[in-house]
GUVEXLUM-313621 format. One record per residue: residue in three letters; x, y, z of N, C-alpha, C, O in turn. Coordinates in steps of 0.02 Angstrom, whole numbers, padded with zeros to 5 digits, always signed. Example, Ala and Ser with C-alpha at 12.3 -4.5 7.8 and 13.67 -1.06 7.14 Angstrom:
// residues 2
ala+00660-00284+00390+00615-00225+00390+00660-00165+00390+00712-00166+00423ser+00642-00112+00354+00684-00053+00357+00645+00002+00394+00670+00057+00402
***
This chain:
// residues 92
arg+05142+05026+05296+05113+04961+05283+05136+04920+05324+05194+04921+05342tyr+05086+04873+05347+05104+04823+05380+05135+04771+05355+05104+04743+05310val+05209+04736+05375+05235+04695+05352+05222+04625+05379+05227+04577+05341leu+05204+04617+05445+05181+04567+05475+05133+04585+05534+05120+04642+05553ser+05108+04528+05558+05034+04548+05608+05036+04473+05647+05038+04417+05622asn+05036+04493+05709+05053+04412+05750+04973+04397+05765+04929+04434+05741ser+04959+04342+05805+04890+04330+05816+04856+04356+05863+04794+04352+05868phe+04899+04386+05904+04870+04427+05958+04848+04498+05928+04795+04520+05950asn+04881+04534+05884+04842+04582+05851+04778+04567+05799+04733+04608+05787asn+04783+04516+05778+04724+04497+05733+04667+04489+05781+04617+04524+05771arg+04668+04444+05833+04621+04450+05869+04587+04508+05901+04528+04521+05909val+04640+04538+05916+04609+04614+05949+04585+04655+05904+04543+04692+05929ile+04596+04666+05836+04564+04713+05797+04511+04659+05742+04485+04681+05691gly+04503+04591+05764+04458+04565+05719+04471+04567+05660+04426+04592+05625arg+04529+04546+05627+04545+04549+05558+04597+04492+05555+04631+04479+05605gly+04605+04450+05483+04645+04397+05482+04718+04433+05453+04720+04492+05437val+04765+04397+05450+04833+04420+05424+04813+04445+05357+04819+04505+05346gly+04791+04408+05312+04781+04415+05240+04736+04492+05238+04740+04527+05188glu+04698+04511+05290+04672+04574+05282+04710+04641+05312+04691+04699+05304val+04765+04620+05346+04810+04662+05372+04873+04683+05333+04883+04740+05313val+04912+04633+05325+04976+04645+05281+04967+04662+05213+04934+04633+05171gly+05008+04725+05208+05004+04751+05148+04968+04820+05144+04977+04863+05101arg+04921+04825+05201+04889+04886+05201+04904+04936+05266+04929+04920+05320thr+04884+04992+05250+04907+05040+05317+04862+05061+05368+04802+05068+05361ala+04896+05072+05422+04846+05085+05473+04785+05135+05457+04729+05127+05481asn+04802+05180+05419+04756+05218+05386+04704+05194+05354+04649+05220+05360glu+04717+05137+05313+04672+05099+05271+04627+05070+05328+04567+05084+05329leu+04656+05031+05372+04628+04985+05414+04575+05021+05460+04516+05006+05471phe+04615+05075+05486+04577+05119+05546+04570+05195+05524+04613+05229+05550pro+04537+05221+05493+04527+05294+05465+04527+05326+05527+04567+05373+05527gly+04496+05320+05583+04502+05357+05644+04559+05370+05668+04565+05416+05708leu+04616+05331+05649+04698+05348+05685+04715+05410+05653+04763+05440+05679arg+04685+05441+05596+04719+05504+05561+04714+05562+05605+04760+05602+05601asp+04670+05572+05643+04661+05629+05678+04662+05616+05752+04623+05639+05794asn+04716+05575+05763+04738+05553+05844+04797+05554+05855+04833+05554+05806val+04825+05556+05916+04879+05561+05957+04934+05496+05924+04995+05499+05930trp+04900+05448+05894+04938+05393+05866+04969+05414+05795+05015+05384+05769ala+04938+05466+05771+04972+05479+05701+05038+05530+05732+05099+05527+05725glu+04999+05570+05765+05065+05613+05783+05131+05592+05815+05181+05627+05810asn+05132+05541+05842+05168+05489+05870+05220+05457+05815+05281+05467+05813ala+05184+05418+05775+05201+05374+05715+05239+05434+05683+05300+05436+05690his+05208+05483+05650+05254+05539+05621+05323+05565+05647+05376+05579+05618his+05304+05567+05714+05368+05589+05754+05432+05543+05744+05487+05554+05718cys+05403+05484+05775+05454+05419+05766+05488+05420+05695+05549+05424+05686ala+05444+05417+05650+05465+05399+05578+05506+05455+05559+05555+05445+05522asp+05493+05515+05582+05535+05568+05552+05610+05586+05600+05662+05601+05572thr+05606+05582+05653+05659+05595+05705+05714+05510+05722+05775+05506+05726gly+05661+05458+05730+05701+05406+05736+05682+05390+05822+05691+05336+05849glu+05660+05441+05849+05659+05437+05920+05582+05394+05943+05527+05412+05925ala+05592+05347+05978+05549+05302+05994+05489+05343+06048+05508+05382+06092thr+05438+05330+06041+05374+05362+06073+05339+05316+06127+05345+05255+06120gln+05312+05336+06168+05266+05295+06203+05204+05336+06228+05210+05393+06250phe+05147+05305+06224+05082+05361+06227+05025+05322+06265+05029+05260+06267thr+04973+05353+06294+04915+05296+06299+04868+05350+06263+04878+05411+06264phe+04827+05323+06237+04749+05355+06207+04698+05304+06201+04704+05243+06193arg+04632+05348+06208+04569+05314+06199+04548+05303+06124+04546+05357+06093tyr+04533+05256+06093+04511+05258+06035+04441+05229+06034+04426+05178+06065val+04398+05264+05997+04335+05237+05990+04315+05251+05916+04307+05308+05895gly+04306+05197+05879+04297+05202+05796+04315+05140+05754+04352+05097+05778asp+04295+05135+05701+04319+05068+05667+04285+05011+05693+04299+04961+05659gly+04251+05000+05735+04238+04932+05771+04285+04926+05834+04291+04871+05861leu+04309+04968+05852+04360+04956+05906+04331+05018+05959+04309+05072+05938gln+04335+05000+06026+04330+05036+06091+04369+05032+06131+04385+04973+06137gly+04397+05069+06169+04457+05073+06225+04515+05111+06240+04527+05163+06210trp+04547+05090+06278+04621+05128+06293+04674+05087+06277+04673+05026+06276val+04721+05126+06263+04762+05076+06216+04843+05117+06227+04852+05172+06201asp+04902+05081+06271+04948+05103+06281+04995+05081+06228+04991+05023+06208ala+05036+05118+06205+05069+05103+06127+05134+05118+06128+05152+05151+06177ser+05176+05103+06086+05250+05133+06085+05270+05112+06005+05259+05058+05979phe+05300+05165+05975+05335+05161+05914+05407+05153+05916+05430+05174+05970ala+05443+05134+05884+05505+05113+05873+05517+05113+05802+05484+05075+05766arg+05570+05157+05772+05600+05146+05699+05648+05092+05706+05686+05079+05753leu+05638+05061+05644+05689+05000+05641+05715+05005+05561+05684+04968+05522asp+05754+05035+05539+05786+05043+05464+05727+05080+05431+05712+05135+05455asn+05699+05063+05391+05638+05109+05356+05566+05095+05381+05515+05118+05356his+05570+05042+05452+05498+05028+05467+05497+05052+05529+05548+05066+05561leu+05426+05059+05556+05403+05059+05625+05377+05006+05645+05340+04968+05613leu+05400+05001+05706+05379+04939+05746+05333+04959+05802+05353+05000+05844leu+05264+04929+05808+05220+04955+05841+05210+04900+05889+05195+04843+05871thr+05219+04923+05963+05189+04875+06009+05129+04908+06056+05129+04968+06066tyr+05087+04875+06077+05027+04897+06112+05003+04847+06172+05015+04787+06179ala+04969+04889+06209+04930+04828+06260+04853+04869+06270+04847+04930+06268asp+04813+04834+06279+04744+04853+06304+04742+04881+06378+04751+04843+06425val+04732+04933+06383+04737+04957+06457+04657+04980+06473+04645+05015+06522thr+04619+04965+06441+04554+04980+06455+04522+04967+06534+04493+05009+06568ala+04535+04904+06549+04509+04875+06626+04551+04934+06671+04518+04969+06710leu+04610+04942+06667+04650+04981+06714+04625+05059+06704+04620+05097+06752lys+04610+05080+06640+04586+05153+06645+04507+05161+06685+04487+05208+06720gln+04475+05102+06665+04417+05100+06694+04408+05086+06769+04355+05099+06798gly+04459+05061+06800+04461+05041+06869+04493+05113+06895+04487+05121+06955gly+04525+05163+06859+04560+05212+06886+04506+05270+06889+04516+05319+06924glu+04449+05262+06852+04409+05328+06844+04357+05342+06887+04326+05395+06881
***
């Protein structure tokens, strides 16, 4: 479950803090369930090893390329990400 969300995240996903905090990523973005996102989140949660990955996401009102990282902090996962769509499109 999200325990916090910053203004950048809220702007990118088009949802306010009240719509995000307390909900899971799967609740907000069902398309993540069958994505490299879920594999990396579970790996990090299970092993404590940080992960870094780039993936294309199309669904749930979003579309683009994301460079993301998970790190485990106590019983939480910290997600950081950057929209790299422009970089990927320039390289295609």
